[in-house]
C-alpha positions, 0 to 999 in steps of 0.5 A: 242464161240468155240474158247473162252479160246483158247490161242492167239484168240482175237477180239481185234486189239492189244490183245494177247488173253491170258486173258480169258485162264489165268483166266480159268486156275486160276479158274480150279487150285482152283478146280473151273469151268467156264461156258460161254453162249452167244446169238448173239445180246443179250449178254453173261453170264459167270458163275464162280463156286469155291468150298467152303472151311472152313477158315484156323484158324489164329495162 
């Protein structure tokens, strides 16, 4: 868990480890946040929070 979101850390044999880091950066660039919690043998919970904004009126 300490390394999740770090570039180049992966548990996949042929992975690059950039997917979660990229996802977190995109969410943060939109003013959001990601909380990740995991209990070994039980599962992982990923919560994504994004700010609410008013819709932009169409012209």
